[in-house]
DRENBA-133929 format. One line per field, with one value per residue (C-alpha): residue number from 1; residue in one letter; x, y, z. Coordinates in steps of 0.25 Angstrom, whole numbers. Last residue first. Layout:
resi = NUM,...
resn = A,...
x = X,...
y = Y,...
z = Z,...
//
This chain:
resi = 437,436,435,434,433,432,431,430,429,428,427,426,425,424,423,422,421,420,419,418,417,416,415,414,413,412,411,410,409,408,407,406,405,404,403,402,401,400,399,398,397,396,395,394,393,392,391,390,389,388,387,386,385,384,383,382,381,380,379,378,377,376,375,374,373,372,371,370,369,368,367,366,365,364,363,362,361,360,359,358,357,356,355,354,353,352,351,350,349,348,347,346,345,344,343,342,341,340,339,338,337,336,335,334,333,332,331,330,329,328,327,326,325,324,323,322,321,320,319,318,317,316,315,314,313,312,311,310,309,308,307,306,305,304,303,302,301,300,299,298,297,296,295,294,293,292,291,290,289,288,287,286,285,284,283,282,281,280,279,278,277,276,275,274,273,272,271,270,269,268,267,266,265,264,263,262,261,260,259,258,257,256,255,254,253,252,251,250,249,248,247,246,245,244,243,242,241,240,239,238,237,236,235,234,233,232,231,230,229,228,227,226,225,224,223,222,221,220,219,218,217,216,215,214,213,212,211,210,209,208,207,206,205,204,203,202,201,200,199,198,197,196,195,194,193,192,191,190,189,188,187,186,185,184,183,182,181,180,179,178,177,176,175,174,173,172,171,170,169,168,167,166,165,164,163,162,161,160,159,158,157,156,155,154,153,152,151,150,149,148,147,146,145,144,143,142,141,140,139,138,137,136,135,134,133,132,131,130,129,128,127,126,125,124,123,122,121,120,119,118,117,116,115,114,113,112,111,110,109,108,107,106,105,104,103,102,101,100,99,98,97,96,95,94,93,92,91,90,89,88,87,86,85,84,83,82,81,80,79,78,77,76,75,74,73,72,71,70,69,68,67,66,65,64,63,62,61,60,59,58,57,56,55,54,53,52,51,50,49,48,47,46,45,44,43,42,41,40,39,38,37,36,35,34,33,32,31,30,29,28,27,26,25,24,23,22,21,20,19,18,17,16,15,14,13,12,11,10,9,8,7,6,5,4,3,2,1
resn = Y,R,T,E,C,P,H,K,D,A,F,A,K,V,A,T,K,N,S,S,W,R,F,N,A,D,T,V,S,W,S,L,A,G,A,Y,G,I,D,Y,L,D,S,V,F,K,D,Y,G,V,D,M,E,S,M,N,V,P,F,E,G,M,V,V,P,K,D,T,L,G,Y,E,S,L,P,K,N,Y,P,F,Y,D,N,V,W,G,Y,M,H,V,Q,Y,F,D,V,D,A,H,T,W,A,H,G,W,K,I,A,A,S,G,V,S,V,P,A,G,T,E,G,R,L,V,A,A,S,E,K,A,L,A,E,M,Q,Q,H,T,V,L,D,F,K,S,S,N,G,E,F,A,P,D,G,G,Y,L,S,P,G,T,M,A,W,E,P,E,N,I,V,D,W,A,L,M,R,S,R,H,P,S,S,A,V,A,Q,A,V,P,R,V,V,N,E,I,L,R,A,R,R,A,P,D,A,V,I,P,G,M,S,V,A,T,L,G,S,P,P,D,H,T,A,K,Y,F,G,D,F,S,F,L,T,F,M,V,N,V,Q,A,Q,D,A,L,E,L,A,A,L,I,D,Q,T,S,T,G,G,L,G,T,P,N,G,Q,G,D,F,A,I,Q,D,G,Y,F,R,P,Y,I,W,W,R,V,V,D,V,G,N,A,R,M,D,Q,L,D,A,L,V,Q,G,K,K,G,S,V,G,S,Q,S,W,K,S,Q,G,G,F,D,A,G,F,D,R,W,A,Y,N,V,G,Y,M,F,R,L,R,C,D,I,Q,V,G,G,E,F,P,C,A,D,E,G,A,G,A,C,T,D,P,T,G,T,G,T,T,A,G,G,G,G,S,G,T,T,A,G,G,G,T,G,A,G,T,T,V,G,G,S,G,A,P,G,G,S,S,G,T,T,D,G,G,S,S,A,P,G,S,D,G,T,D,G,G,A,G,D,L,G,G,D,D,S,G,D,G,C,G,F,G,A,A,S,L,Q,L,V,G,V,L,L,L,W,N,R,M
x = 791,788,774,776,788,785,771,768,777,771,757,762,768,755,748,759,755,742,745,754,747,736,723,716,728,732,748,752,740,731,737,743,740,744,742,727,727,717,728,736,722,718,730,729,716,719,732,724,714,699,685,690,685,700,710,722,728,717,717,723,731,724,734,726,736,731,721,712,704,689,685,680,693,700,694,687,695,695,678,673,660,664,679,678,671,682,695,701,710,711,726,726,738,747,737,733,720,711,709,709,694,693,692,683,676,690,691,700,708,722,727,740,753,765,779,785,791,788,779,773,769,766,756,750,747,740,731,728,724,717,710,704,699,692,686,682,686,680,687,684,678,663,664,665,670,659,666,657,657,664,659,672,678,675,670,659,658,667,682,689,686,690,705,709,723,731,740,747,760,768,782,788,802,810,809,822,832,819,817,807,798,800,796,784,779,783,775,762,763,767,764,752,746,747,741,730,729,726,717,707,701,713,716,703,704,715,713,723,723,731,735,735,725,721,707,697,691,693,703,694,698,706,719,712,710,724,736,751,751,765,766,780,788,795,810,811,823,815,804,812,818,805,798,809,809,795,795,806,797,785,794,784,777,777,773,764,751,738,731,728,738,749,750,764,761,765,766,752,740,737,731,736,750,759,752,761,758,769,773,782,776,779,778,793,790,779,787,799,790,785,798,803,792,796,809,808,799,804,805,790,785,785,773,773,759,762,774,764,776,776,776,772,762,749,745,758,764,756,749,758,750,753,760,759,760,761,771,773,787,793,799,784,773,759,753,744,753,764,778,787,800,798,806,818,816,817,803,796,787,780,768,775,772,767,755,749,751,741,743,754,747,738,733,746,746,760,771,780,794,810,811,800,786,775,762,756,742,734,731,720,710,663,660,668,681,697,707,712,716,723,716,728,736,746,748,739,743,730,717,720,716,711,699,694,703,693,688,694,684,670,668,666,676,686,812,818,816,805,801,807,820,817,806,798,787,782,768,760,750,757,769,779,793,798,813,815,827
y = 791,785,779,764,765,768,761,759,770,779,776,778,792,797,793,800,813,814,822,833,833,838,838,852,858,857,860,844,839,832,817,812,797,790,780,774,760,757,750,765,772,763,764,780,780,768,776,790,785,785,792,803,816,819,808,817,816,820,815,823,817,804,798,792,785,783,776,769,782,777,778,765,760,770,761,767,771,785,785,794,800,802,802,813,822,816,819,813,820,813,812,806,802,807,817,820,828,817,809,823,823,808,808,819,812,808,821,834,829,834,833,824,824,816,822,824,838,848,839,834,847,853,842,841,857,856,844,849,863,857,849,860,867,855,853,866,879,885,898,895,900,904,893,882,869,859,850,840,825,816,807,801,815,830,834,844,858,866,866,872,862,852,856,849,852,853,849,840,836,823,821,833,828,824,838,841,848,857,861,850,856,871,867,861,874,882,873,876,890,897,888,881,893,898,889,891,904,899,889,897,891,887,902,907,897,897,910,920,925,939,939,948,939,928,930,921,919,932,925,914,900,893,891,882,871,870,872,865,852,848,833,833,821,819,817,830,836,833,839,851,853,852,861,869,870,874,885,890,891,896,907,918,916,905,910,918,915,922,932,943,951,941,931,925,913,910,923,924,920,906,894,880,884,874,863,851,836,829,813,805,808,798,806,810,815,825,830,832,840,849,852,854,865,871,873,877,888,899,888,884,897,908,912,930,930,940,931,920,908,903,889,886,899,893,887,887,873,868,854,846,835,822,809,796,794,778,773,768,772,771,785,791,779,785,773,763,749,755,751,749,745,750,741,748,758,747,747,760,764,749,750,759,774,781,788,781,765,756,744,744,740,748,755,759,773,772,784,781,776,777,784,782,785,795,788,775,771,768,755,753,755,821,827,842,843,842,848,858,871,879,888,889,880,874,886,897,910,920,922,910,899,890,884,872,862,851,848,857,860,856,858,874,878,870,785,794,806,808,812,818,817,817,823,817,820,808,813,804,805,810,802,802,801,803,803,800,807
z = 625,640,643,638,645,659,660,673,677,669,674,688,685,681,693,701,693,699,711,704,690,696,686,690,693,676,677,675,667,662,657,646,642,630,618,622,621,631,639,641,642,654,661,660,665,675,679,681,689,684,686,676,684,687,682,690,677,670,655,644,631,630,618,608,597,583,574,586,589,587,600,604,598,609,620,630,642,643,643,633,639,653,650,643,655,663,656,643,633,618,610,597,590,577,573,559,564,557,570,579,580,582,597,600,611,615,622,621,610,611,594,593,585,584,583,570,574,563,555,567,574,559,553,568,568,553,559,571,567,556,565,574,560,557,571,572,577,590,597,610,622,619,607,617,609,603,596,590,594,588,575,570,565,560,572,573,577,587,592,605,614,603,602,615,616,602,594,604,599,603,609,611,619,607,604,614,606,601,587,585,595,589,578,582,590,577,568,577,579,566,557,563,568,555,549,558,553,538,541,550,561,569,570,573,585,590,599,602,616,619,636,647,655,645,638,644,630,622,613,612,618,604,611,622,614,614,606,604,613,615,620,627,632,645,651,658,651,640,642,647,633,627,633,632,618,617,627,619,606,614,621,618,604,593,579,571,576,570,578,568,573,573,585,592,601,614,620,626,620,612,620,623,616,621,630,634,635,642,639,649,661,671,684,683,669,675,684,676,667,678,682,668,666,681,677,661,665,656,642,646,644,653,661,665,662,651,645,643,639,625,627,641,643,638,652,661,664,653,650,656,651,655,651,644,628,629,620,606,603,589,589,593,594,602,610,605,609,620,615,627,621,606,597,588,577,566,564,569,559,558,549,539,537,524,530,541,545,550,558,571,585,588,576,567,563,557,556,545,548,548,563,574,573,577,578,583,582,594,600,609,607,628,639,642,647,640,649,659,655,665,676,683,693,684,675,670,668,668,662,653,663,653,654,664,668,674,660,650,641,641,658,654,663,655,640,632,625,617,601,591,584,570,562,550,544,532,524,520,530,542,544,556,557,572,575,590,598
//
């Protein structure tokens, strides 16, 4: 078991026992995946959400820490510190057998965060279930989920990015008459616990993605058959309603993770997947282009409002579990959007349209992202429209100084895992220590 100690400013938050075990139809949203299949049950073969679409230096900062020290934000070779941390937070923790310079540090181990997006077995049902569609949550389909996780592990996967509440409908979250979240619903808690239990059995680690831009679809957009949808937009835009979301959804999810005897398998948090698609107006930082979400489909929010969701969620997630936090940005074109959002590492996604304008192999220093580790949180496992093979792509990320690579995805039929997983394994086999927490 591992002990993490993270500092946020001068506030020291400690949590014991977390870490790993052993060794769109518009061409703008969701590249090849199109819109989420809300009109009926969506799984690996349905019309599910894909990921990012629409144009657009080595040495990261270490996050997390071992016992008895503050978290550092050294650049590359261990420079600056944050809060009241010391330059070497892991002194006395023992030598790291195979540190990956610029990786995400957890339990005094610097690693290249390597794996795949699950991202769901049944979209919107894995956590909470979908009773009207006769879809159970993870706790009701343990055999199938375990088989999936074991297949991932057998093919070199260490970290599994797994979505919890991509859209608010069905059984997962309880709401009052005004559309305010009042707590977790359905089998949410049992499913979180089951997911960590199964991850432990399969010897993989989990990055939970709490929300997605899909949650900002208008309630009237492509209404799911037999279900009532609630949009996140008005909730996130209103500070009082957003506070209810944080206390009644984010905190209980984090507390469920913290209560698990297998909590060591929960490696990191991703607050929200590709929030930029649900945003409008100018970027607050870095000269990034404005956000131009589709107002006919989404209840859009401003950068300031989405940043508030990220910050407030990060504080609770880290405070309850001690695990590092990120935001799953749609593209490095908005690379500065979450630099003030209290994240521990950055996460960007890469598809063909992004690469055309923002090449994947351009040094991170040229994108101005050198203060924290940068994980490539999505890219097509079949390298569709990328004009580069899997091994070269991931090897380049490894050499350039990215902190990890998580391909898309196990259950999206547009990006076949079954015919591409051997490439995932081949890279892991070349780096068996540096890719394993």
